[in-house]
TORKEKOL-507024 format. One record per residue (C-alpha): residue in one letter; chain; z, y, x. Coordinates in Angstrom, 1 decimal, padded with zeros to 4 digits. Each point is the difference from the previous one (the first is absolute). Last residue first. Layout:
% residues N
<'A' 'A' <Z Y X>>
...
//
This chain:
% residues 401
<'F' 'A' <-023.3 079.9 102.6>>
<'K' 'A' <001.7 003.6 000.3>>
<'L' 'A' <-002.5 002.6 001.6>>
<'S' 'A' <000.9 002.8 002.1>>
<'V' 'A' <-002.5 002.4 000.8>>
<'S' 'A' <000.1 002.9 002.5>>
<'F' 'A' <-002.0 003.1 001.6>>
<'A' 'A' <001.4 001.8 002.7>>
<'G' 'A' <-001.6 003.5 000.9>>
<'F' 'A' <000.8 002.2 002.9>>
<'Q' 'A' <001.0 003.3 001.6>>
<'D' 'A' <001.0 000.9 003.5>>
<'S' 'A' <001.4 003.1 001.2>>
<'A' 'A' <-001.2 002.1 002.3>>
<'D' 'A' <-000.9 000.9 003.9>>
<'Q' 'A' <002.2 -003.3 001.6>>
<'G' 'A' <001.2 002.0 003.1>>
<'E' 'A' <003.4 -001.7 -000.2>>
<'Y' 'A' <-000.2 -003.5 -002.3>>
<'E' 'A' <000.4 -000.9 -003.5>>
<'R' 'A' <-000.8 002.8 -001.8>>
<'T' 'A' <001.0 000.1 -003.7>>
<'R' 'A' <-001.4 -002.4 -002.3>>
<'L' 'A' <-001.8 000.4 -003.4>>
<'V' 'A' <-000.7 -002.7 -002.4>>
<'H' 'A' <-002.2 -000.6 -002.8>>
<'T' 'A' <001.0 -002.9 -002.2>>
<'Y' 'A' <-002.5 -001.7 -002.4>>
<'A' 'A' <001.6 -003.0 -001.9>>
<'L' 'A' <-001.2 -003.3 -002.1>>
<'R' 'A' <002.5 -002.3 -001.5>>
<'V' 'A' <-001.0 -003.5 -001.5>>
<'G' 'A' <001.9 -002.1 -002.1>>
<'E' 'A' <-000.1 001.6 -003.5>>
<'I' 'A' <-001.8 003.2 000.8>>
<'V' 'A' <002.0 002.1 002.5>>
<'V' 'A' <-001.3 003.8 000.9>>
<'A' 'A' <000.9 001.8 003.3>>
<'L' 'A' <-000.3 003.8 001.0>>
<'G' 'A' <000.4 001.4 002.9>>
<'F' 'A' <002.0 002.2 002.5>>
<'Q' 'A' <001.1 -000.3 003.6>>
<'A' 'A' <002.2 002.2 002.6>>
<'D' 'A' <000.8 -001.6 003.2>>
<'G' 'A' <002.0 001.4 002.8>>
<'V' 'A' <000.4 -000.5 003.6>>
<'F' 'A' <002.8 000.6 002.4>>
<'N' 'A' <000.6 -000.8 003.6>>
<'E' 'A' <-003.5 001.2 000.8>>
<'K' 'A' <-001.8 -002.2 002.4>>
<'E' 'A' <-001.5 000.9 003.6>>
<'V' 'A' <-002.9 -001.7 000.9>>
<'S' 'A' <-000.9 -003.1 001.0>>
<'R' 'A' <-002.9 -002.1 002.2>>
<'S' 'A' <000.9 -003.0 001.3>>
<'S' 'A' <002.1 -001.8 003.1>>
<'K' 'A' <001.5 -003.6 -001.2>>
<'F' 'A' <003.2 -001.1 -001.5>>
<'T' 'A' <000.4 002.2 -003.2>>
<'N' 'A' <-003.0 001.3 -000.4>>
<'G' 'A' <-000.8 003.8 -001.0>>
<'D' 'A' <002.6 002.0 -001.3>>
<'L' 'A' <-002.5 001.2 -002.9>>
<'F' 'A' <-001.2 -003.1 -001.4>>
<'I' 'A' <003.1 -001.6 001.0>>
<'N' 'A' <002.3 002.2 -002.0>>
<'H' 'A' <003.5 000.2 001.1>>
<'A' 'A' <003.4 001.6 -001.1>>
<'V' 'A' <-001.6 002.3 -003.0>>
<'A' 'A' <002.0 001.2 -002.8>>
<'R' 'A' <-001.9 -000.1 -002.9>>
<'G' 'A' <000.0 001.9 -003.3>>
<'D' 'A' <-001.5 -001.0 -003.1>>
<'V' 'A' <-001.5 001.8 -003.1>>
<'G' 'A' <-001.0 -000.9 -003.2>>
<'G' 'A' <-002.1 000.7 -003.2>>
<'F' 'A' <-000.8 -001.8 -002.8>>
<'L' 'A' <-002.4 -000.2 -003.3>>
<'Y' 'A' <000.5 -002.9 -002.1>>
<'W' 'A' <-001.8 -002.6 -002.1>>
<'G' 'A' <000.4 -002.3 -002.8>>
<'F' 'A' <-001.5 -003.0 -001.6>>
<'G' 'A' <001.2 -003.4 -001.0>>
<'G' 'A' <002.1 001.3 -003.4>>
<'P' 'A' <002.7 001.0 002.6>>
<'A' 'A' <-001.3 -000.4 003.4>>
<'R' 'A' <-000.2 -003.2 001.9>>
<'E' 'A' <002.1 -000.4 003.2>>
<'F' 'A' <-000.5 001.3 003.5>>
<'Y' 'A' <001.0 -001.5 003.5>>
<'G' 'A' <-002.6 000.9 002.4>>
<'S' 'A' <002.1 002.4 001.4>>
<'G' 'A' <000.3 004.2 001.0>>
<'P' 'A' <001.7 000.6 003.1>>
<'L' 'A' <-001.0 003.5 000.6>>
<'S' 'A' <-001.8 -000.5 003.4>>
<'P' 'A' <000.2 -001.5 003.5>>
<'Q' 'A' <-001.4 -002.6 -001.3>>
<'V' 'A' <-003.3 -000.9 -002.3>>
<'R' 'A' <000.9 001.0 -003.5>>
<'P' 'A' <000.4 -001.7 -003.3>>
<'P' 'A' <000.0 002.0 -003.0>>
<'G' 'A' <003.5 001.4 -001.3>>
<'F' 'A' <003.5 -001.8 -001.0>>
<'D' 'A' <-001.4 -001.4 -003.5>>
<'V' 'A' <001.8 -001.4 -003.4>>
<'P' 'A' <-003.2 001.4 -001.9>>
<'L' 'A' <000.5 003.8 -001.3>>
<'N' 'A' <-001.7 -000.4 -003.6>>
<'Q' 'A' <-001.2 003.8 000.4>>
<'G' 'A' <000.5 001.8 003.1>>
<'F' 'A' <001.7 002.3 002.8>>
<'R' 'A' <001.4 -001.7 003.0>>
<'L' 'A' <002.1 001.4 003.1>>
<'M' 'A' <000.2 -001.5 003.2>>
<'A' 'A' <002.7 000.7 002.7>>
<'G' 'A' <000.8 000.1 004.0>>
<'T' 'A' <001.5 -001.3 002.8>>
<'N' 'A' <-001.1 -001.6 003.2>>
<'A' 'A' <001.3 -001.5 003.2>>
<'Y' 'A' <-002.4 -001.1 003.1>>
<'T' 'A' <-000.9 -002.5 002.4>>
<'Y' 'A' <-004.0 -000.7 -000.3>>
<'V' 'A' <-002.1 -002.6 002.1>>
<'N' 'A' <002.2 -001.7 002.4>>
<'G' 'A' <002.8 -000.5 -002.4>>
<'L' 'A' <002.1 001.1 -002.8>>
<'A' 'A' <-000.3 001.9 -003.7>>
<'A' 'A' <002.4 002.0 -001.6>>
<'G' 'A' <000.3 000.7 -004.3>>
<'M' 'A' <001.0 002.4 -002.4>>
<'H' 'A' <-001.3 000.7 -003.5>>
<'P' 'A' <000.5 002.5 -003.1>>
<'T' 'A' <-001.5 -001.3 -003.3>>
<'A' 'A' <-000.4 002.6 -002.7>>
<'D' 'A' <-000.6 -000.3 -003.3>>
<'I' 'A' <-002.2 001.2 -003.1>>
<'G' 'A' <-001.2 -000.8 -003.3>>
<'F' 'A' <-002.7 000.2 -002.7>>
<'G' 'A' <000.3 -002.6 -002.9>>
<'A' 'A' <-001.2 002.6 -002.6>>
<'P' 'A' <003.2 002.3 000.6>>
<'L' 'A' <001.8 000.2 002.6>>
<'R' 'A' <002.2 -002.8 002.4>>
<'F' 'A' <001.7 000.7 002.8>>
<'E' 'A' <-000.5 -003.3 001.9>>
<'P' 'A' <003.4 -001.3 001.6>>
<'S' 'A' <-000.4 000.9 003.9>>
<'Q' 'A' <-001.8 -002.8 002.4>>
<'W' 'A' <002.0 -000.5 003.3>>
<'S' 'A' <-002.1 -001.0 002.9>>
<'R' 'A' <000.8 -002.2 003.5>>
<'Q' 'A' <-002.5 000.1 002.9>>
<'Y' 'A' <000.3 -002.9 003.0>>
<'T' 'A' <-002.6 -000.1 002.6>>
<'L' 'A' <000.5 -002.2 002.9>>
<'Q' 'A' <-003.0 -000.4 002.9>>
<'L' 'A' <-001.3 -002.5 002.6>>
<'T' 'A' <-003.2 000.7 001.8>>
<'P' 'A' <-002.0 -001.3 002.7>>
<'E' 'A' <-001.9 001.9 002.3>>
<'N' 'A' <-003.8 000.5 000.8>>
<'K' 'A' <-000.4 003.7 001.6>>
<'L' 'A' <-000.3 003.1 -001.7>>
<'Q' 'A' <-003.4 001.2 -000.7>>
<'T' 'A' <-002.3 002.1 002.6>>
<'D' 'A' <-003.1 -001.9 -000.3>>
<'W' 'A' <000.3 000.7 -003.9>>
<'G' 'A' <-001.3 003.6 000.5>>
<'Q' 'A' <-003.7 -000.3 -001.2>>
<'A' 'A' <001.3 000.3 -004.0>>
<'E' 'A' <-003.1 -001.4 -001.7>>
<'P' 'A' <-002.3 002.5 -002.3>>
<'S' 'A' <000.9 -000.2 -003.5>>
<'N' 'A' <-003.0 -001.9 -002.7>>
<'V' 'A' <002.7 -001.1 -001.9>>
<'I' 'A' <-000.9 -003.8 000.1>>
<'S' 'A' <-000.3 000.4 004.1>>
<'H' 'A' <003.2 002.5 000.2>>
<'I' 'A' <001.7 -003.3 -001.6>>
<'F' 'A' <-001.2 -002.7 002.3>>
<'D' 'A' <000.9 002.2 003.2>>
<'Q' 'A' <003.1 000.9 -001.5>>
<'S' 'A' <000.6 -003.8 -000.4>>
<'E' 'A' <-001.5 -000.7 003.7>>
<'H' 'A' <002.6 002.4 002.0>>
<'A' 'A' <002.9 -001.2 -002.0>>
<'G' 'A' <-000.3 -003.4 000.9>>
<'S' 'A' <004.0 -000.6 000.8>>
<'A' 'A' <-001.2 -001.6 003.4>>
<'P' 'A' <-000.8 003.7 001.1>>
<'G' 'A' <003.2 001.3 000.0>>
<'V' 'A' <003.3 -000.5 -002.0>>
<'M' 'A' <000.4 -003.6 -001.4>>
<'G' 'A' <002.3 -001.4 -002.8>>
<'I' 'A' <003.2 -001.1 -001.1>>
<'S' 'A' <001.7 001.6 -003.2>>
<'V' 'A' <003.6 -000.8 -001.4>>
<'L' 'A' <000.2 001.9 -003.2>>
<'M' 'A' <003.2 000.6 -002.2>>
<'Q' 'A' <-000.1 002.0 -003.5>>
<'D' 'A' <002.8 000.8 -002.0>>
<'L' 'A' <-000.7 001.2 -003.6>>
<'I' 'A' <002.9 001.4 -002.2>>
<'N' 'A' <000.1 000.7 -003.8>>
<'N' 'A' <001.4 -003.7 -001.0>>
<'T' 'A' <000.1 -001.8 003.6>>
<'R' 'A' <-003.9 -000.2 000.5>>
<'A' 'A' <-000.4 -002.1 003.6>>
<'V' 'A' <-003.2 -000.1 002.1>>
<'L' 'A' <000.4 -002.3 003.2>>
<'G' 'A' <-002.3 -000.3 003.0>>
<'V' 'A' <-003.1 -000.8 001.6>>
<'S' 'A' <-002.3 001.8 001.9>>
<'G' 'A' <-003.4 -000.9 001.7>>
<'Y' 'A' <-001.3 003.0 002.6>>
<'L' 'A' <-003.3 001.4 001.5>>
<'W' 'A' <000.4 003.5 001.7>>
<'G' 'A' <-002.4 002.3 001.4>>
<'A' 'A' <000.0 003.0 002.8>>
<'Y' 'A' <-002.1 002.6 001.4>>
<'P' 'A' <002.5 003.1 001.5>>
<'R' 'A' <000.8 002.9 -001.8>>
<'D' 'A' <-001.1 002.8 002.3>>
<'G' 'A' <002.0 001.4 002.6>>
<'Q' 'A' <-002.0 -002.1 002.5>>
<'P' 'A' <-003.3 001.5 -001.5>>
<'P' 'A' <-002.3 -002.7 -001.5>>
<'N' 'A' <-002.3 -001.8 002.4>>
<'R' 'A' <-003.1 -001.4 -002.2>>
<'Q' 'A' <000.0 003.2 -001.7>>
<'L' 'A' <-001.7 -000.2 -003.4>>
<'K' 'A' <003.6 -000.9 -002.0>>
<'D' 'A' <001.5 003.6 000.3>>
<'T' 'A' <003.3 000.1 -001.2>>
<'A' 'A' <000.9 -003.9 001.8>>
<'T' 'A' <000.2 -003.1 -001.6>>
<'F' 'A' <002.0 -002.2 -002.2>>
<'M' 'A' <-000.3 -003.3 -001.6>>
<'S' 'A' <002.3 -002.1 -002.1>>
<'Q' 'A' <000.0 -003.4 -001.4>>
<'G' 'A' <001.7 -002.3 -002.3>>
<'L' 'A' <001.2 -003.1 -001.2>>
<'A' 'A' <002.5 -000.8 -002.7>>
<'Y' 'A' <002.6 -002.7 -001.1>>
<'E' 'A' <002.9 000.8 -002.6>>
<'V' 'A' <002.6 -001.9 -001.0>>
<'R' 'A' <001.9 001.1 -003.1>>
<'I' 'A' <003.4 000.1 -001.0>>
<'D' 'A' <001.1 001.3 -003.7>>
<'S' 'A' <003.8 000.7 001.4>>
<'H' 'A' <003.1 -001.8 -001.9>>
<'W' 'A' <000.9 -002.1 003.1>>
<'N' 'A' <000.1 002.8 002.0>>
<'F' 'A' <-002.1 002.1 002.6>>
<'M' 'A' <001.0 003.4 002.2>>
<'P' 'A' <002.8 -001.6 001.4>>
<'L' 'A' <-001.6 -002.8 001.5>>
<'E' 'A' <001.3 -003.4 -000.5>>
<'V' 'A' <-002.0 -000.2 -003.5>>
<'A' 'A' <-003.0 000.0 002.0>>
<'A' 'A' <000.9 -003.3 001.9>>
<'A' 'A' <000.7 -001.9 -003.0>>
<'R' 'A' <-003.5 001.7 -001.5>>
<'L' 'A' <-001.7 -001.5 002.9>>
<'W' 'A' <001.5 -003.3 -000.2>>
<'D' 'A' <-001.0 -000.2 -003.8>>
<'P' 'A' <-003.6 000.6 000.8>>
<'E' 'A' <-001.3 003.3 -002.3>>
<'D' 'A' <-001.7 -000.8 -002.6>>
<'G' 'A' <002.3 000.9 -002.7>>
<'K' 'A' <-001.5 003.3 -000.9>>
<'A' 'A' <-003.9 -000.1 001.0>>
<'T' 'A' <-001.0 000.5 004.0>>
<'M' 'A' <-001.1 003.3 001.3>>
<'Y' 'A' <-003.3 -000.2 001.6>>
<'S' 'A' <-001.7 002.9 002.2>>
<'A' 'A' <-002.7 001.7 001.2>>
<'R' 'A' <000.1 002.9 002.5>>
<'V' 'A' <-002.7 002.1 001.0>>
<'G' 'A' <000.4 003.6 002.3>>
<'S' 'A' <-002.7 002.2 001.2>>
<'T' 'A' <-000.1 003.2 001.6>>
<'Y' 'A' <003.0 000.8 001.7>>
<'R' 'A' <-001.5 002.6 002.4>>
<'R' 'A' <-003.5 000.9 -001.0>>
<'D' 'A' <-002.4 -000.7 -002.8>>
<'T' 'A' <-000.1 003.2 -002.4>>
<'D' 'A' <-002.1 000.0 -003.2>>
<'Y' 'A' <003.1 000.2 -002.4>>
<'F' 'A' <-000.4 -003.9 -001.5>>
<'L' 'A' <-001.2 -000.6 003.7>>
<'D' 'A' <003.5 000.1 000.9>>
<'N' 'A' <000.9 -003.5 -000.7>>
<'E' 'A' <002.6 -002.3 -001.6>>
<'V' 'A' <-001.0 -003.0 -001.8>>
<'V' 'A' <003.0 -001.8 -001.7>>
<'L' 'A' <-000.3 -003.5 -001.5>>
<'S' 'A' <002.8 -002.0 -002.1>>
<'F' 'A' <000.3 -003.5 -001.2>>
<'I' 'A' <002.8 -000.6 -002.4>>
<'G' 'A' <001.6 -003.5 -000.9>>
<'T' 'A' <000.6 -000.3 -003.6>>
<'E' 'A' <003.1 -000.6 -002.7>>
<'P' 'A' <-000.9 -001.2 -003.4>>
<'P' 'A' <-001.6 002.6 -002.3>>
<'K' 'A' <002.5 001.5 -002.5>>
<'P' 'A' <-001.3 -000.6 -003.3>>
<'N' 'A' <-001.3 003.6 -002.0>>
<'E' 'A' <000.5 000.0 -003.9>>
<'P' 'A' <003.0 -002.4 001.1>>
<'Q' 'A' <-000.5 -003.6 -001.7>>
<'V' 'A' <002.9 -001.0 -002.3>>
<'A' 'A' <000.2 -004.1 000.0>>
<'P' 'A' <-000.5 -001.5 -003.3>>
<'L' 'A' <002.5 -000.6 -002.0>>
<'E' 'A' <002.2 -003.6 -000.2>>
<'P' 'A' <002.2 -000.6 -003.3>>
<'A' 'A' <003.4 000.6 000.8>>
<'Q' 'A' <001.9 -003.5 000.2>>
<'Q' 'A' <002.4 -000.4 -002.3>>
<'A' 'A' <003.8 -000.5 001.7>>
<'S' 'A' <001.8 003.6 -000.8>>
<'P' 'A' <-001.5 -000.4 -003.5>>
<'P' 'A' <001.5 -003.3 -000.9>>
<'P' 'A' <-002.0 -002.6 000.1>>
<'P' 'A' <-001.6 -001.3 -003.4>>
<'I' 'A' <001.6 -003.0 -001.6>>
<'P' 'A' <-002.9 -002.8 -000.7>>
<'A' 'A' <-000.7 -000.6 -003.4>>
<'P' 'A' <001.4 -003.1 -001.3>>
<'E' 'A' <-002.5 -003.1 -000.1>>
<'A' 'A' <-000.9 -000.8 -003.6>>
<'Q' 'A' <001.0 -003.4 -001.3>>
<'A' 'A' <-002.8 -002.1 -000.6>>
<'P' 'A' <000.0 -001.9 -003.4>>
<'P' 'A' <000.8 -003.6 -000.1>>
<'P' 'A' <-003.1 -002.1 000.2>>
<'T' 'A' <-001.3 -001.4 -003.2>>
<'Q' 'A' <-001.3 -003.8 000.3>>
<'A' 'A' <003.4 -001.4 001.4>>
<'Q' 'A' <002.2 002.3 -002.3>>
<'L' 'A' <-001.9 -001.4 -002.9>>
<'S' 'A' <000.5 -003.7 001.2>>
<'L' 'A' <003.9 000.8 000.4>>
<'P' 'A' <000.0 001.9 -003.5>>
<'A' 'A' <-002.0 -003.3 -001.6>>
<'A' 'A' <002.0 -002.6 002.0>>
<'G' 'A' <003.3 001.1 -002.2>>
<'L' 'A' <-001.8 -000.3 -003.6>>
<'A' 'A' <-001.5 -003.3 000.9>>
<'L' 'A' <003.1 -001.7 002.2>>
<'G' 'A' <002.3 001.0 -003.4>>
<'A' 'A' <-002.9 -001.1 -002.2>>
<'F' 'A' <000.0 -003.7 002.1>>
<'A' 'A' <004.2 -000.1 -000.2>>
<'A' 'A' <-000.1 000.7 -003.6>>
<'A' 'A' <-002.8 -002.5 -000.8>>
<'L' 'A' <002.1 -002.5 002.5>>
<'P' 'A' <003.1 000.5 -001.8>>
<'L' 'A' <-001.4 000.0 -003.6>>
<'I' 'A' <-002.5 -003.1 000.7>>
<'F' 'A' <002.9 -002.5 000.6>>
<'R' 'A' <002.3 000.6 -003.1>>
<'H' 'A' <-003.1 001.0 -002.2>>
<'D' 'A' <-001.1 -003.1 -000.3>>
<'T' 'A' <-003.6 -000.4 -000.4>>
<'M' 'A' <-001.8 000.0 -003.3>>
<'P' 'A' <-000.2 004.0 -000.7>>
<'F' 'A' <-000.8 001.0 003.7>>
<'L' 'A' <-001.5 003.4 -000.3>>
<'L' 'A' <001.9 000.6 -002.6>>
<'E' 'A' <003.5 -001.1 001.0>>
<'A' 'A' <-000.5 001.6 003.4>>
<'F' 'A' <-000.6 003.1 -001.3>>
<'R' 'A' <003.2 -000.3 -002.1>>
<'S' 'A' <001.8 -000.9 003.1>>
<'F' 'A' <-001.3 003.1 002.2>>
<'A' 'A' <000.9 001.9 -002.5>>
<'S' 'A' <003.9 -000.8 -000.2>>
<'Q' 'A' <001.6 -001.3 -002.6>>
<'G' 'A' <002.9 002.3 -001.2>>
<'A' 'A' <-000.9 000.5 -003.5>>
<'G' 'A' <000.2 -003.9 -000.2>>
<'R' 'A' <-002.5 -002.6 -000.5>>
<'A' 'A' <-000.5 -001.2 -003.3>>
<'P' 'A' <001.0 -004.1 -000.5>>
<'R' 'A' <-003.2 -001.9 000.1>>
<'N' 'A' <-001.2 -000.8 -003.3>>
<'H' 'A' <-002.9 002.2 -000.3>>
<'C' 'A' <-001.7 -001.5 003.0>>
<'S' 'A' <000.4 -003.5 -002.0>>
<'R' 'A' <-001.7 001.6 -002.5>>
<'P' 'A' <-003.4 000.3 002.2>>
<'L' 'A' <-001.5 003.5 000.3>>
<'G' 'A' <-003.0 001.0 -001.7>>
<'R' 'A' <002.2 003.3 -001.0>>
<'K' 'A' <-000.5 -000.9 -003.3>>
<'T' 'A' <001.6 -002.8 000.5>>
<'V' 'A' <-001.4 -003.6 000.4>>
<'M' 'A' <001.0 -003.3 -001.0>>
//
């Protein structure tokens, strides 16, 4: 007999389950009606529990856990933070590296259409760059009272030639009271040191006076170029004699007195001495400069004896500067081989003047690393019987390279 629900009657005769029957028991009874639920219920409950428990595990295995955000780095304190690197600020006119200086000086009386007495002097020199002096030389220099470790010490090498003739160069046998013919070929090495506004120059020169100096040949060569008559009295020149000469000069440059538009004025007094078988004297004097954008400069170089000048100079502010200059130098002369004659041999000579003075004036222009200068020189009488003072010109060029 089947009930309305389509189930066997025997099923309806079973005692009703209590309200507390679990859901798993009812599920198992419906799923397995013909099986004894005493065995099935525990098995179904265990299976359902495993099934329900495995689902989250399998879900966890298939779905990766959410990534945890890394904590933001803690910024360092302001003092520890590095400031951003900024490009180096370049000056408008960067100072070029220190270099050596080459100078050439040509002194000649042909500038004023005369050709007598001190008639020509040529000197070429090279001054090393700052810091190029040997360590042993600097160590030796600072032992002298005029140098110290803070000085800008340079080494100067020079080669020069000077020549002298009688007043009348056309006479083969000039009068005994006229200036003797003579020539001097020499090489020099020395120290040039700038300490603030002071410039010290100490040079040692060795050379030859007499025919070995080559002065006769040099003058003939120059006269052939300028189409001037040759001097005739070279056979009466001083005899050959080796020479050794020590010269020292110190110059003090005053602070610049500045004027509008870049103009300025300064003064440079000097004093020094020479000792040797060529010259022995003591000298002093001063130079005044007036110009625009005055460079650090102690005057254009000269052939000694004269105002000291120097091959040392620095570039003018802005790359261009110029100045007019004038100066005087007075010398107390104890010995002058070109007037007193040879030291160890008999030769021509005259009575020298013990006090001789120079006056000079000129113009110098500095363009970047080049200095050009022209100097007009007036020199008082050097010996008794000299009919007039001398004048000559000096052209110089100094080049940083």
